[in-house]
TITI-316580 format. One record per residue: x, y, z of N, C-alpha, C in turn; residue number from 1. Coordinates in nm, 2 decimals. Layout:
residues N
<<X,Y,Z>,<X,Y,Z>,<X,Y,Z>,NUM>
...
END
This chain:
residues 300
<<17.63,6.90,13.40>,<17.65,6.98,13.28>,<17.55,7.10,13.27>,1>
<<17.59,7.22,13.25>,<17.50,7.34,13.25>,<17.39,7.32,13.14>,2>
<<17.28,7.37,13.17>,<17.17,7.37,13.07>,<17.19,7.46,12.96>,3>
<<17.21,7.40,12.84>,<17.25,7.48,12.72>,<17.14,7.58,12.68>,4>
<<17.02,7.54,12.70>,<16.91,7.63,12.67>,<16.91,7.76,12.76>,5>
<<16.94,7.74,12.88>,<16.95,7.86,12.97>,<17.06,7.95,12.94>,6>
<<17.17,7.89,12.89>,<17.29,7.98,12.86>,<17.26,8.06,12.73>,7>
<<17.19,8.00,12.64>,<17.16,8.07,12.51>,<17.05,8.17,12.53>,8>
<<16.96,8.15,12.63>,<16.85,8.24,12.65>,<16.84,8.29,12.79>,9>
<<16.93,8.38,12.83>,<16.94,8.43,12.96>,<16.80,8.51,12.99>,10>
<<16.79,8.54,13.12>,<16.66,8.61,13.16>,<16.65,8.74,13.08>,11>
<<16.53,8.75,13.02>,<16.50,8.87,12.93>,<16.48,8.99,13.02>,12>
<<16.54,9.10,12.97>,<16.53,9.23,13.05>,<16.50,9.34,12.95>,13>
<<16.39,9.41,12.96>,<16.35,9.52,12.87>,<16.45,9.63,12.87>,14>
<<16.53,9.64,12.97>,<16.63,9.75,12.98>,<16.75,9.73,12.89>,15>
<<16.77,9.61,12.84>,<16.89,9.58,12.76>,<16.86,9.53,12.62>,16>
<<16.74,9.53,12.58>,<16.70,9.47,12.45>,<16.72,9.57,12.34>,17>
<<16.72,9.70,12.37>,<16.73,9.80,12.26>,<16.87,9.83,12.22>,18>
<<16.88,9.92,12.12>,<17.01,9.96,12.07>,<17.09,10.03,12.18>,19>
<<17.02,10.12,12.26>,<17.08,10.19,12.37>,<17.03,10.13,12.50>,20>
<<17.12,10.07,12.58>,<17.08,10.02,12.71>,<17.02,10.12,12.80>,21>
<<16.91,10.08,12.87>,<16.84,10.17,12.96>,<16.90,10.17,13.10>,22>
<<17.02,10.22,13.11>,<17.08,10.22,13.24>,<17.05,10.35,13.31>,23>
<<17.11,10.38,13.43>,<17.08,10.50,13.51>,<17.12,10.62,13.43>,24>
<<17.23,10.61,13.35>,<17.27,10.73,13.28>,<17.16,10.77,13.17>,25>
<<17.11,10.66,13.11>,<17.00,10.69,13.01>,<16.88,10.75,13.07>,26>
<<16.84,10.70,13.19>,<16.72,10.76,13.26>,<16.75,10.90,13.30>,27>
<<16.88,10.93,13.34>,<16.91,11.07,13.38>,<16.91,11.16,13.26>,28>
<<16.95,11.12,13.14>,<16.94,11.20,13.02>,<16.79,11.23,12.99>,29>
<<16.71,11.13,13.01>,<16.57,11.15,12.98>,<16.51,11.25,13.08>,30>
<<16.55,11.25,13.20>,<16.50,11.35,13.30>,<16.55,11.49,13.26>,31>
<<16.68,11.50,13.23>,<16.73,11.63,13.19>,<16.67,11.68,13.06>,32>
<<16.66,11.59,12.96>,<16.60,11.64,12.84>,<16.46,11.68,12.85>,33>
<<16.38,11.61,12.93>,<16.24,11.65,12.95>,<16.23,11.78,13.03>,34>
<<16.32,11.79,13.13>,<16.31,11.92,13.21>,<16.34,12.04,13.13>,35>
<<16.45,12.03,13.05>,<16.49,12.15,12.97>,<16.39,12.18,12.86>,36>
<<16.35,12.07,12.78>,<16.27,12.10,12.67>,<16.13,12.14,12.71>,37>
<<16.07,12.08,12.82>,<15.94,12.11,12.87>,<15.94,12.26,12.92>,38>
<<16.04,12.29,13.01>,<16.04,12.42,13.07>,<16.06,12.53,12.96>,39>
<<16.16,12.51,12.87>,<16.19,12.61,12.77>,<16.07,12.63,12.67>,40>
<<16.01,12.52,12.63>,<15.90,12.52,12.53>,<15.78,12.60,12.59>,41>
<<15.74,12.56,12.71>,<15.63,12.63,12.77>,<15.66,12.78,12.80>,42>
<<15.78,12.80,12.84>,<15.82,12.94,12.86>,<15.81,13.02,12.73>,43>
<<15.86,12.96,12.62>,<15.85,13.03,12.49>,<15.72,13.07,12.44>,44>
<<15.62,12.98,12.47>,<15.48,13.01,12.42>,<15.39,13.07,12.53>,45>
<<15.45,13.14,12.63>,<15.37,13.21,12.73>,<15.27,13.30,12.67>,46>
<<15.31,13.39,12.57>,<15.21,13.48,12.52>,<15.08,13.41,12.46>,47>
<<15.11,13.29,12.39>,<14.99,13.21,12.34>,<14.91,13.16,12.46>,48>
<<14.98,13.12,12.56>,<14.91,13.06,12.68>,<14.83,13.17,12.75>,49>
<<14.88,13.29,12.76>,<14.80,13.40,12.82>,<14.67,13.42,12.75>,50>
<<14.68,13.43,12.62>,<14.56,13.45,12.53>,<14.47,13.33,12.54>,51>
<<14.52,13.21,12.54>,<14.44,13.09,12.54>,<14.36,13.09,12.67>,52>
<<14.42,13.11,12.78>,<14.35,13.11,12.91>,<14.25,13.21,12.92>,53>
<<14.27,13.33,12.87>,<14.17,13.44,12.87>,<14.06,13.41,12.78>,54>
<<14.08,13.34,12.67>,<13.98,13.30,12.58>,<13.89,13.20,12.64>,55>
<<13.94,13.12,12.73>,<13.87,13.01,12.79>,<13.78,13.07,12.91>,56>
<<13.83,13.17,12.98>,<13.75,13.22,13.09>,<13.66,13.34,13.05>,57>
<<13.69,13.41,12.93>,<13.61,13.52,12.89>,<13.61,13.52,12.73>,58>
<<13.53,13.42,12.68>,<13.53,13.40,12.53>,<13.46,13.51,12.46>,59>
<<13.38,13.59,12.52>,<13.31,13.70,12.45>,<13.41,13.82,12.43>,60>
<<13.50,13.84,12.52>,<13.60,13.95,12.51>,<13.72,13.91,12.43>,61>
<<13.76,13.79,12.45>,<13.88,13.74,12.37>,<13.84,13.63,12.27>,62>
<<13.82,13.67,12.15>,<13.76,13.58,12.05>,<13.86,13.51,11.96>,63>
<<13.97,13.58,11.93>,<14.07,13.52,11.84>,<14.21,13.55,11.90>,64>
<<14.31,13.47,11.85>,<14.45,13.48,11.90>,<14.50,13.62,11.88>,65>
<<14.50,13.67,11.75>,<14.57,13.80,11.72>,<14.50,13.91,11.79>,66>
<<14.36,13.92,11.78>,<14.29,14.02,11.85>,<14.31,14.02,12.00>,67>
<<14.32,13.90,12.05>,<14.34,13.88,12.20>,<14.48,13.94,12.24>,68>
<<14.58,13.91,12.16>,<14.72,13.96,12.19>,<14.71,14.12,12.18>,69>
<<14.65,14.17,12.08>,<14.64,14.32,12.07>,<14.56,14.38,12.18>,70>
<<14.46,14.32,12.22>,<14.37,14.37,12.33>,<14.45,14.37,12.46>,71>
<<14.52,14.26,12.49>,<14.59,14.26,12.62>,<14.70,14.36,12.62>,72>
<<14.78,14.37,12.51>,<14.89,14.47,12.51>,<14.84,14.61,12.52>,73>
<<14.72,14.64,12.45>,<14.66,14.77,12.45>,<14.61,14.81,12.59>,74>
<<14.54,14.72,12.66>,<14.48,14.75,12.79>,<14.58,14.75,12.90>,75>
<<14.68,14.67,12.89>,<14.78,14.65,13.00>,<14.91,14.70,12.96>,76>
<<14.99,14.62,12.89>,<15.12,14.66,12.83>,<15.17,14.54,12.76>,77>
<<15.28,14.56,12.69>,<15.35,14.45,12.62>,<15.39,14.34,12.72>,78>
<<15.43,14.38,12.84>,<15.48,14.28,12.94>,<15.37,14.19,12.98>,79>
<<15.24,14.24,12.96>,<15.13,14.16,13.01>,<15.12,14.02,12.95>,80>
<<15.16,14.01,12.82>,<15.15,13.88,12.75>,<15.26,13.78,12.80>,81>
<<15.34,13.83,12.89>,<15.44,13.74,12.95>,<15.41,13.71,13.10>,82>
<<15.29,13.75,13.14>,<15.25,13.72,13.28>,<15.25,13.57,13.30>,83>
<<15.30,13.53,13.42>,<15.30,13.39,13.46>,<15.42,13.31,13.40>,84>
<<15.52,13.38,13.35>,<15.63,13.31,13.29>,<15.71,13.23,13.40>,85>
<<15.72,13.29,13.52>,<15.80,13.23,13.63>,<15.74,13.10,13.68>,86>
<<15.61,13.10,13.72>,<15.55,12.97,13.76>,<15.54,12.87,13.64>,87>
<<15.53,12.92,13.52>,<15.54,12.83,13.40>,<15.67,12.76,13.40>,88>
<<15.78,12.83,13.41>,<15.91,12.77,13.41>,<15.93,12.67,13.52>,89>
<<15.90,12.72,13.64>,<15.92,12.64,13.76>,<15.83,12.52,13.77>,90>
<<15.71,12.53,13.71>,<15.62,12.42,13.71>,<15.65,12.31,13.60>,91>
<<15.69,12.35,13.48>,<15.71,12.26,13.38>,<15.85,12.20,13.37>,92>
<<15.95,12.25,13.44>,<16.08,12.19,13.45>,<16.06,12.05,13.52>,93>
<<16.01,12.05,13.65>,<16.00,11.92,13.71>,<15.89,11.83,13.65>,94>
<<15.79,11.89,13.59>,<15.69,11.81,13.52>,<15.74,11.74,13.40>,95>
<<15.82,11.81,13.32>,<15.88,11.75,13.21>,<15.98,11.64,13.24>,96>
<<16.06,11.67,13.35>,<16.16,11.57,13.39>,<16.09,11.44,13.43>,97>
<<15.99,11.45,13.52>,<15.92,11.33,13.57>,<15.84,11.26,13.45>,98>
<<15.78,11.34,13.37>,<15.70,11.28,13.26>,<15.79,11.19,13.17>,99>
<<15.90,11.25,13.12>,<15.98,11.18,13.02>,<16.07,11.08,13.09>,100>
<<16.12,11.11,13.21>,<16.21,11.02,13.28>,<16.14,10.90,13.33>,101>
<<16.03,10.92,13.39>,<15.95,10.81,13.45>,<15.88,10.73,13.35>,102>
<<15.84,10.79,13.23>,<15.78,10.71,13.13>,<15.87,10.60,13.09>,103>
<<16.00,10.63,13.07>,<16.09,10.52,13.03>,<16.11,10.42,13.14>,104>
<<16.11,10.47,13.27>,<16.13,10.38,13.38>,<16.01,10.28,13.39>,105>
<<15.89,10.34,13.39>,<15.76,10.26,13.40>,<15.75,10.17,13.28>,106>
<<15.78,10.21,13.16>,<15.77,10.13,13.04>,<15.86,10.00,13.06>,107>
<<15.98,10.02,13.11>,<16.07,9.90,13.13>,<16.02,9.82,13.24>,108>
<<15.97,9.88,13.35>,<15.92,9.81,13.47>,<15.80,9.72,13.43>,109>
<<15.71,9.78,13.36>,<15.59,9.70,13.33>,<15.62,9.59,13.22>,110>
<<15.72,9.62,13.13>,<15.76,9.52,13.04>,<15.82,9.40,13.11>,111>
<<15.90,9.43,13.20>,<15.97,9.32,13.28>,<15.87,9.24,13.36>,112>
<<15.77,9.31,13.42>,<15.66,9.24,13.50>,<15.58,9.15,13.41>,113>
<<15.56,9.19,13.28>,<15.48,9.11,13.19>,<15.56,9.00,13.13>,114>
<<15.69,9.01,13.12>,<15.77,8.91,13.06>,<15.78,8.93,12.91>,115>
<<15.88,8.87,12.84>,<15.91,8.89,12.70>,<15.79,8.87,12.61>,116>
<<15.72,8.76,12.63>,<15.61,8.72,12.54>,<15.50,8.83,12.55>,117>
<<15.45,8.86,12.67>,<15.34,8.95,12.69>,<15.38,9.09,12.67>,118>
<<15.51,9.12,12.69>,<15.55,9.26,12.67>,<15.54,9.30,12.52>,119>
<<15.57,9.20,12.44>,<15.55,9.22,12.29>,<15.41,9.22,12.25>,120>
<<15.33,9.12,12.31>,<15.19,9.11,12.27>,<15.11,9.23,12.31>,121>
<<15.14,9.28,12.43>,<15.06,9.39,12.48>,<15.14,9.52,12.49>,122>
<<15.22,9.54,12.39>,<15.31,9.66,12.39>,<15.24,9.79,12.40>,123>
<<15.13,9.80,12.33>,<15.05,9.93,12.33>,<14.99,9.96,12.47>,124>
<<14.94,9.86,12.54>,<14.89,9.87,12.68>,<15.00,9.92,12.77>,125>
<<15.12,9.86,12.75>,<15.23,9.90,12.84>,<15.27,10.04,12.81>,126>
<<15.27,10.09,12.69>,<15.30,10.23,12.66>,<15.20,10.32,12.73>,127>
<<15.07,10.28,12.72>,<14.97,10.36,12.79>,<14.98,10.37,12.94>,128>
<<15.01,10.25,13.00>,<15.02,10.24,13.14>,<15.14,10.32,13.19>,129>
<<15.25,10.31,13.12>,<15.37,10.39,13.15>,<15.35,10.53,13.14>,130>
<<15.28,10.58,13.04>,<15.25,10.72,13.02>,<15.16,10.77,13.13>,131>
<<15.06,10.70,13.16>,<14.96,10.74,13.26>,<15.03,10.75,13.40>,132>
<<15.11,10.65,13.43>,<15.18,10.65,13.56>,<15.28,10.76,13.58>,133>
<<15.35,10.79,13.47>,<15.45,10.90,13.48>,<15.38,11.03,13.49>,134>
<<15.27,11.05,13.41>,<15.20,11.18,13.41>,<15.13,11.20,13.55>,135>
<<15.08,11.10,13.61>,<15.01,11.11,13.74>,<15.11,11.17,13.84>,136>
<<15.23,11.12,13.84>,<15.33,11.18,13.94>,<15.38,11.32,13.89>,137>
<<15.40,11.33,13.76>,<15.45,11.46,13.71>,<15.35,11.58,13.75>,138>
<<15.22,11.55,13.74>,<15.12,11.65,13.77>,<15.12,11.70,13.91>,139>
<<15.16,11.61,14.00>,<15.17,11.65,14.14>,<15.27,11.76,14.16>,140>
<<15.38,11.75,14.08>,<15.49,11.85,14.09>,<15.44,11.98,14.02>,141>
<<15.36,11.96,13.91>,<15.31,12.08,13.83>,<15.20,12.16,13.90>,142>
<<15.11,12.10,13.96>,<14.98,12.16,14.00>,<15.00,12.29,14.08>,143>
<<15.08,12.30,14.18>,<15.08,12.43,14.25>,<15.12,12.55,14.16>,144>
<<15.23,12.53,14.08>,<15.27,12.64,13.99>,<15.17,12.66,13.88>,145>
<<15.10,12.56,13.83>,<15.00,12.57,13.73>,<14.88,12.66,13.78>,146>
<<14.84,12.64,13.91>,<14.74,12.72,13.96>,<14.77,12.86,13.98>,147>
<<14.90,12.89,14.02>,<14.95,13.03,14.02>,<14.95,13.09,13.89>,148>
<<15.00,13.02,13.79>,<15.01,13.07,13.65>,<14.88,13.11,13.60>,149>
<<14.78,13.02,13.61>,<14.65,13.05,13.56>,<14.58,13.17,13.63>,150>
<<14.60,13.18,13.76>,<14.54,13.29,13.83>,<14.61,13.42,13.79>,151>
<<14.74,13.42,13.78>,<14.81,13.54,13.73>,<14.76,13.58,13.59>,152>
<<14.75,13.49,13.50>,<14.72,13.52,13.36>,<14.58,13.56,13.34>,153>
<<14.48,13.52,13.42>,<14.34,13.55,13.40>,<14.28,13.65,13.49>,154>
<<14.35,13.70,13.59>,<14.30,13.80,13.68>,<14.30,13.94,13.61>,155>
<<14.20,14.02,13.65>,<14.19,14.15,13.59>,<14.31,14.24,13.65>,156>
<<14.36,14.33,13.56>,<14.47,14.41,13.61>,<14.45,14.48,13.74>,157>
<<14.55,14.47,13.83>,<14.54,14.53,13.96>,<14.47,14.45,14.07>,158>
<<14.41,14.34,14.03>,<14.33,14.26,14.13>,<14.41,14.14,14.19>,159>
<<14.52,14.11,14.13>,<14.60,14.00,14.18>,<14.75,14.03,14.14>,160>
<<14.84,13.99,14.23>,<14.99,14.01,14.20>,<15.03,13.93,14.08>,161>
<<15.12,13.99,14.00>,<15.18,13.92,13.88>,<15.31,13.86,13.91>,162>
<<15.38,13.91,14.01>,<15.52,13.85,14.05>,<15.49,13.72,14.12>,163>
<<15.59,13.63,14.11>,<15.58,13.50,14.16>,<15.56,13.49,14.31>,164>
<<15.65,13.56,14.39>,<15.64,13.55,14.53>,<15.52,13.61,14.59>,165>
<<15.48,13.73,14.56>,<15.35,13.78,14.61>,<15.23,13.70,14.57>,166>
<<15.23,13.64,14.45>,<15.12,13.56,14.40>,<15.11,13.43,14.48>,167>
<<15.23,13.37,14.51>,<15.23,13.25,14.59>,<15.18,13.28,14.73>,168>
<<15.22,13.39,14.79>,<15.17,13.42,14.93>,<15.02,13.45,14.93>,169>
<<14.97,13.52,14.82>,<14.83,13.55,14.81>,<14.75,13.42,14.80>,170>
<<14.79,13.33,14.71>,<14.72,13.20,14.69>,<14.72,13.12,14.82>,171>
<<14.83,13.12,14.89>,<14.83,13.04,15.01>,<14.75,13.10,15.12>,172>
<<14.75,13.23,15.14>,<14.67,13.30,15.24>,<14.52,13.28,15.22>,173>
<<14.48,13.28,15.09>,<14.34,13.27,15.05>,<14.31,13.13,15.00>,174>
<<14.37,13.03,15.05>,<14.35,12.89,15.00>,<14.21,12.84,15.01>,175>
<<14.13,12.89,15.10>,<13.99,12.85,15.11>,<13.91,12.89,14.98>,176>
<<13.96,13.00,14.92>,<13.90,13.05,14.80>,<13.97,12.99,14.68>,177>
<<14.10,13.00,14.68>,<14.18,12.96,14.56>,<14.20,12.81,14.55>,178>
<<14.17,12.74,14.66>,<14.19,12.59,14.66>,<14.34,12.55,14.64>,179>
<<14.43,12.64,14.66>,<14.57,12.62,14.65>,<14.62,12.52,14.76>,180>
<<14.71,12.43,14.73>,<14.79,12.41,14.61>,<14.74,12.30,14.52>,181>
<<14.64,12.22,14.56>,<14.60,12.11,14.48>,<14.45,12.10,14.44>,182>
<<14.39,12.22,14.44>,<14.25,12.23,14.41>,<14.21,12.19,14.27>,183>
<<14.31,12.21,14.18>,<14.28,12.17,14.04>,<14.35,12.05,13.99>,184>
<<14.39,11.96,14.09>,<14.47,11.84,14.05>,<14.38,11.75,13.97>,185>
<<14.25,11.73,14.00>,<14.17,11.64,13.93>,<14.15,11.68,13.79>,186>
<<14.11,11.81,13.76>,<14.10,11.85,13.62>,<14.24,11.85,13.55>,187>
<<14.34,11.87,13.63>,<14.48,11.86,13.57>,<14.51,11.72,13.52>,188>
<<14.48,11.63,13.61>,<14.50,11.48,13.57>,<14.41,11.45,13.45>,189>
<<14.29,11.51,13.45>,<14.19,11.48,13.35>,<14.24,11.53,13.21>,190>
<<14.31,11.64,13.22>,<14.37,11.70,13.10>,<14.50,11.63,13.06>,191>
<<14.59,11.62,13.15>,<14.72,11.57,13.12>,<14.74,11.42,13.10>,192>
<<14.67,11.34,13.17>,<14.69,11.20,13.16>,<14.64,11.15,13.02>,193>
<<14.51,11.18,12.98>,<14.47,11.14,12.85>,<14.56,11.20,12.74>,194>
<<14.60,11.32,12.76>,<14.69,11.39,12.66>,<14.82,11.31,12.65>,195>
<<14.88,11.28,12.76>,<15.01,11.21,12.76>,<15.00,11.07,12.71>,196>
<<14.89,11.00,12.75>,<14.87,10.86,12.69>,<14.85,10.87,12.54>,197>
<<14.77,10.96,12.49>,<14.75,10.97,12.35>,<14.88,11.01,12.28>,198>
<<14.96,11.10,12.34>,<15.08,11.15,12.28>,<15.18,11.03,12.27>,199>
<<15.21,10.97,12.38>,<15.31,10.86,12.37>,<15.27,10.74,12.28>,200>
<<15.14,10.70,12.30>,<15.09,10.59,12.22>,<15.10,10.62,12.07>,201>
<<15.05,10.74,12.03>,<15.05,10.78,11.89>,<15.19,10.79,11.84>,202>
<<15.28,10.85,11.92>,<15.42,10.87,11.88>,<15.48,10.73,11.86>,203>
<<15.47,10.64,11.95>,<15.53,10.51,11.94>,<15.47,10.43,11.82>,204>
<<15.34,10.44,11.79>,<15.28,10.37,11.68>,<15.33,10.43,11.55>,205>
<<15.34,10.56,11.54>,<15.38,10.62,11.41>,<15.53,10.59,11.39>,206>
<<15.61,10.60,11.49>,<15.75,10.56,11.47>,<15.76,10.41,11.43>,207>
<<15.68,10.33,11.49>,<15.68,10.18,11.46>,<15.64,10.16,11.31>,208>
<<15.54,10.24,11.27>,<15.49,10.22,11.13>,<15.60,10.26,11.03>,209>
<<15.66,10.37,11.06>,<15.77,10.42,10.97>,<15.88,10.32,10.95>,210>
<<15.92,10.26,11.06>,<16.04,10.17,11.06>,<15.99,10.03,11.00>,211>
<<15.87,10.00,11.01>,<15.82,9.87,10.96>,<15.78,9.87,10.81>,212>
<<15.73,9.99,10.77>,<15.67,10.00,10.63>,<15.74,10.09,10.54>,213>
<<15.82,10.19,10.58>,<15.88,10.28,10.50>,<16.03,10.28,10.51>,214>
<<16.09,10.29,10.63>,<16.23,10.28,10.65>,<16.26,10.14,10.71>,215>
<<16.27,10.04,10.62>,<16.26,9.90,10.66>,<16.40,9.85,10.69>,216>
<<16.51,9.92,10.67>,<16.64,9.87,10.71>,<16.65,9.89,10.86>,217>
<<16.76,9.83,10.92>,<16.78,9.85,11.07>,<16.79,9.99,11.10>,218>
<<16.73,10.03,11.21>,<16.73,10.17,11.25>,<16.87,10.23,11.26>,219>
<<16.96,10.15,11.31>,<17.10,10.20,11.32>,<17.17,10.24,11.19>,220>
<<17.11,10.19,11.08>,<17.17,10.21,10.95>,<17.14,10.35,10.89>,221>
<<17.04,10.42,10.95>,<17.00,10.55,10.90>,<17.07,10.66,10.98>,222>
<<17.09,10.77,10.91>,<17.17,10.88,10.96>,<17.09,10.94,11.08>,223>
<<17.16,11.02,11.16>,<17.09,11.09,11.27>,<16.99,11.19,11.22>,224>
<<17.01,11.25,11.11>,<16.92,11.35,11.06>,<16.79,11.28,11.01>,225>
<<16.80,11.16,10.96>,<16.68,11.08,10.91>,<16.60,11.04,11.03>,226>
<<16.67,10.99,11.14>,<16.60,10.94,11.26>,<16.53,11.06,11.32>,227>
<<16.60,11.18,11.32>,<16.54,11.30,11.38>,<16.42,11.34,11.31>,228>
<<16.42,11.33,11.17>,<16.31,11.36,11.09>,<16.19,11.27,11.12>,229>
<<16.21,11.14,11.14>,<16.11,11.05,11.17>,<16.05,11.08,11.31>,230>
<<16.14,11.11,11.40>,<16.09,11.15,11.53>,<16.01,11.27,11.53>,231>
<<16.05,11.37,11.46>,<15.98,11.50,11.46>,<15.84,11.48,11.39>,232>
<<15.84,11.41,11.28>,<15.71,11.38,11.21>,<15.61,11.31,11.30>,233>
<<15.66,11.21,11.37>,<15.58,11.13,11.46>,<15.52,11.22,11.58>,234>
<<15.61,11.31,11.63>,<15.57,11.40,11.73>,<15.47,11.50,11.69>,235>
<<15.48,11.55,11.56>,<15.39,11.64,11.50>,<15.25,11.58,11.49>,236>
<<15.24,11.46,11.44>,<15.12,11.39,11.43>,<15.05,11.36,11.57>,237>
<<15.14,11.32,11.67>,<15.09,11.30,11.80>,<15.03,11.43,11.86>,238>
<<15.09,11.54,11.83>,<15.05,11.67,11.88>,<14.91,11.71,11.84>,239>
<<14.87,11.67,11.72>,<14.74,11.70,11.66>,<14.63,11.62,11.74>,240>
<<14.66,11.49,11.77>,<14.57,11.41,11.85>,<14.56,11.46,11.99>,241>
<<14.67,11.50,12.05>,<14.66,11.56,12.19>,<14.58,11.68,12.20>,242>
<<14.58,11.76,12.10>,<14.50,11.89,12.10>,<14.35,11.86,12.12>,243>
<<14.31,11.75,12.05>,<14.17,11.72,12.06>,<14.14,11.65,12.20>,244>
<<14.22,11.57,12.24>,<14.20,11.49,12.37>,<14.20,11.58,12.49>,245>
<<14.29,11.68,12.49>,<14.32,11.76,12.62>,<14.23,11.88,12.63>,246>
<<14.16,11.92,12.53>,<14.09,12.05,12.54>,<13.99,12.07,12.65>,247>
<<13.89,11.97,12.66>,<13.79,11.99,12.76>,<13.84,12.02,12.90>,248>
<<13.93,11.93,12.95>,<13.98,11.95,13.09>,<14.07,12.07,13.10>,249>
<<14.14,12.11,12.99>,<14.22,12.23,12.99>,<14.14,12.35,13.02>,250>
<<14.02,12.36,12.96>,<13.93,12.47,12.98>,<13.88,12.48,13.12>,251>
<<13.86,12.36,13.19>,<13.81,12.36,13.33>,<13.92,12.41,13.42>,252>
<<14.05,12.37,13.39>,<14.16,12.42,13.47>,<14.16,12.57,13.47>,253>
<<14.14,12.63,13.35>,<14.15,12.78,13.34>,<14.03,12.84,13.41>,254>
<<13.91,12.78,13.40>,<13.79,12.84,13.46>,<13.79,12.84,13.61>,255>
<<13.86,12.74,13.67>,<13.86,12.73,13.81>,<13.93,12.85,13.88>,256>
<<14.00,12.93,13.80>,<14.07,13.05,13.86>,<13.97,13.16,13.87>,257>
<<13.85,13.16,13.81>,<13.76,13.27,13.82>,<13.69,13.27,13.95>,258>
<<13.67,13.38,14.01>,<13.61,13.39,14.15>,<13.47,13.34,14.15>,259>
<<13.39,13.35,14.04>,<13.25,13.31,14.05>,<13.23,13.16,14.05>,260>
<<13.35,13.08,14.03>,<13.34,12.94,14.04>,<13.40,12.88,14.16>,261>
<<13.43,12.97,14.26>,<13.50,12.92,14.38>,<13.42,12.82,14.46>,262>
<<13.28,12.83,14.46>,<13.20,12.74,14.54>,<13.14,12.63,14.46>,263>
<<13.18,12.61,14.33>,<13.12,12.52,14.25>,<13.21,12.40,14.23>,264>
<<13.15,12.28,14.21>,<13.23,12.16,14.19>,<13.28,12.15,14.05>,265>
<<13.37,12.07,14.02>,<13.43,12.05,13.89>,<13.32,12.01,13.79>,266>
<<13.23,11.92,13.84>,<13.12,11.88,13.75>,<13.03,11.99,13.71>,267>
<<13.00,12.08,13.80>,<12.92,12.20,13.77>,<12.99,12.29,13.67>,268>
<<13.11,12.31,13.69>,<13.19,12.40,13.60>,<13.19,12.33,13.46>,269>
<<13.21,12.20,13.45>,<13.22,12.13,13.33>,<13.09,12.14,13.25>,270>
<<12.98,12.12,13.32>,<12.85,12.12,13.25>,<12.81,12.25,13.19>,271>
<<12.86,12.36,13.26>,<12.83,12.49,13.21>,<12.92,12.54,13.09>,272>
<<13.04,12.49,13.09>,<13.14,12.55,13.01>,<13.23,12.46,12.92>,273>
<<13.19,12.33,12.92>,<13.28,12.23,12.86>,<13.33,12.26,12.72>,274>
<<13.24,12.31,12.64>,<13.27,12.33,12.50>,<13.29,12.47,12.46>,275>
<<13.30,12.56,12.56>,<13.32,12.70,12.53>,<13.45,12.73,12.45>,276>
<<13.43,12.80,12.33>,<13.55,12.83,12.25>,<13.63,12.71,12.21>,277>
<<13.57,12.60,12.20>,<13.64,12.47,12.18>,<13.73,12.47,12.06>,278>
<<13.68,12.52,11.95>,<13.76,12.50,11.82>,<13.88,12.59,11.82>,279>
<<13.87,12.71,11.86>,<13.99,12.80,11.87>,<14.09,12.75,11.97>,280>
<<14.04,12.71,12.09>,<14.13,12.67,12.20>,<14.21,12.54,12.16>,281>
<<14.14,12.46,12.09>,<14.20,12.33,12.04>,<14.32,12.36,11.95>,282>
<<14.30,12.46,11.86>,<14.41,12.50,11.77>,<14.53,12.55,11.85>,283>
<<14.50,12.63,11.95>,<14.61,12.69,12.03>,<14.68,12.58,12.11>,284>
<<14.61,12.49,12.16>,<14.67,12.38,12.24>,<14.75,12.29,12.14>,285>
<<14.70,12.27,12.02>,<14.77,12.19,11.92>,<14.90,12.26,11.89>,286>
<<14.91,12.39,11.87>,<15.04,12.46,11.85>,<15.13,12.43,11.96>,287>
<<15.08,12.44,12.09>,<15.16,12.41,12.21>,<15.22,12.27,12.20>,288>
<<15.13,12.18,12.18>,<15.18,12.04,12.19>,<15.27,12.00,12.08>,289>
<<15.25,12.05,11.96>,<15.34,12.02,11.85>,<15.48,12.07,11.88>,290>
<<15.49,12.19,11.94>,<15.62,12.24,11.98>,<15.68,12.15,12.08>,291>
<<15.60,12.10,12.18>,<15.66,12.02,12.28>,<15.71,11.89,12.23>,292>
<<15.65,11.84,12.12>,<15.70,11.71,12.07>,<15.84,11.71,12.02>,293>
<<15.89,11.83,11.99>,<16.03,11.84,11.94>,<16.13,11.80,12.04>,294>
<<16.09,11.79,12.16>,<16.18,11.74,12.27>,<16.21,11.59,12.26>,295>
<<16.13,11.52,12.19>,<16.15,11.37,12.18>,<16.29,11.33,12.14>,296>
<<16.36,11.40,12.05>,<16.50,11.36,12.02>,<16.59,11.36,12.15>,297>
<<16.55,11.44,12.25>,<16.63,11.43,12.37>,<16.62,11.30,12.45>,298>
<<16.51,11.23,12.42>,<16.47,11.12,12.50>,<16.51,10.99,12.43>,299>
<<16.48,10.98,12.29>,<16.50,10.85,12.22>,<16.63,10.84,12.15>,300>
END
């Protein structure tokens, strides 16, 4: 006679316990949503990114957002605030796809490795591990384009190509100086992994809090607009946390594009410049990340 207990309690699978099964179609949607939202969001804030990077590498010249925008457009042209848009788009499309797609994959994988009991008990650790694993791989796709973007955005007018193809050729030909294509991978990981871990963990915890303490009916009973509002609020809060976490390493990534730092280690650059323009840059990064969080509805 079949074991009744086994029939009533089949093998637990994290991919099938939620409202929406995590099948390959679901993972594909996460990849596509992350790619589109990440790429388009970063493309849209390119002017802010141009000013932010210049504030980090030259804080005495570029002291504020508005004055920085005015100075760049006055000294170069209006088009100058869109420098680096192409590597931004080409870098953050695969980065967003891998970050959001692989986060869901790793989260389910680690949950199944832990088993039902421990997956619930150590849910927060699984979120963090999934986020870190996804971001680690996503940054490998991002790094070459990120290095080109920063170099294009922070070089003095006329000293470096602004178009993608000439910039790519220049970076590659002078890789002993530029450290292209993976010279900034360590500070990029140092920026992105803590940021992504903080983002996903905070987002998950805030959503969990809302559904446990405020919206206590089953999630499926609420309208799509209500669920979207909860998602957006959680993403907004997570963006504030990320701005604080990611700022130091973000500054180092920008500073590595300066010629005077070509023979210095990451540690030397950090010790000299870690907190330069920290308050203003954190605000700018916060704006960036808050906007990015709006893509969560594409994933959940």
